[in-house]
C-alpha positions in Angstrom: -37.6 0.6 -21.6 -34.3 -0.5 -20.4 -32.4 2.6 -20.8 -34.7 4.7 -19.1 -34.5 2.4 -16.1 -30.8 2.2 -16.4 -30.9 6.0 -16.6 -33.3 6.5 -13.1 -30.8 4.0 -11.6 -28.0 6.4 -12.2 -29.6 9.4 -11.0 -30.6 7.4 -7.8 -27.0 6.6 -7.4 -25.8 9.9 -7.9 -28.6 11.7 -5.5 -27.4 13.2 -2.1 -29.6 11.0 -0.3 -28.0 7.5 -1.9 -24.4 9.0 -0.8 -25.5 9.1 2.5 -27.0 5.7 2.9 -23.3 4.7 1.0 -21.4 2.3 3.5 -18.0 3.7 4.6 -15.3 3.1 2.6 -13.4 -0.3 2.9 -10.0 -0.1 4.9 -6.8 0.2 2.3 -5.2 -2.9 0.9 -2.4 -4.8 3.2 0.7 -3.4 2.3 3.0 -5.4 0.1 6.3 -5.7 -2.1 4.8 -3.5 -4.2 4.1 -0.3 -1.9 6.2 2.1 -2.2 9.0 2.9 0.4 8.1 6.4 1.1 4.9 5.2 2.0 5.8 2.5 4.4 7.9 5.0 6.0 5.1 7.2 6.6 3.6 4.5 9.1 5.2 3.8 12.5 4.1 0.2 12.5 5.3 -0.5 8.6 8.7 1.5 9.9 9.3 -0.8 13.0 9.0 -3.6 10.5 11.3 -2.2 8.0 13.8 -1.5 10.6 13.7 -5.0 12.0 13.6 -7.1 8.8 15.7 -4.5 6.7 17.9 -2.4 8.9 19.2 0.5 8.0 16.9 0.6 4.8 15.3 3.9 6.1 18.3 5.3 7.1 20.8 4.8 4.5 21.9 8.0 2.5 20.7 7.1 -1.0 16.7 6.9 0.7 16.0 10.2 -1.0 16.9 8.4 -4.3 15.0 4.8 -3.5 11.9 5.9 -2.0 9.5 6.3 -4.3 10.3 2.5 -5.2 9.1 -0.6 -3.6 10.6 -3.1 -1.7 10.5 -5.3 -5.4 11.9 -2.6 -7.3 14.5 -2.3 -4.8 15.3 -5.8 -4.6 15.7 -6.0 -8.2 18.1 -3.2 -8.5 20.2 -4.0 -5.8 22.5 -6.6 -7.3 21.8 -8.9 -4.6 22.0 -6.9 -1.8 18.8 -7.2 -1.0 17.3 -10.7 -1.0 14.3 -11.9 -2.1 14.2 -13.9 1.1 14.6 -10.6 3.1 11.8 -8.7 1.1 9.3 -12.2 1.3 10.0 -11.6 5.5 9.6 -7.9 5.1 6.1 -8.6 3.2 5.0 -11.0 5.5 5.2 -8.8 8.4 3.9 -6.0 6.8 0.8 -7.8 5.5 0.6 -8.7 9.2 0.0 -5.2 10.5 -3.6 -4.1 11.1 -5.3 -2.6 8.3 -4.4 0.9 7.5 
């Protein structure tokens, strides 16, 4: 009996009427140090933050090489050129942006 009720509930959820009643999807999560740089570079507000907090990052000749990396990965691979403090500041500013 429980299985029959469960399957009926799944059918109801899968029906087109149920899809129309579903709430709109929630906004995407805030940016973080784990967001790929290329995703940040596609948002003008995030670009402004990166240009302010990490000047030269988006215009570096190596951009095409590291664009798929996150700020966290870049910081770890930078050999100290990109400090934890700088990444933390950029992350805080990115998280303060409106939902995207």
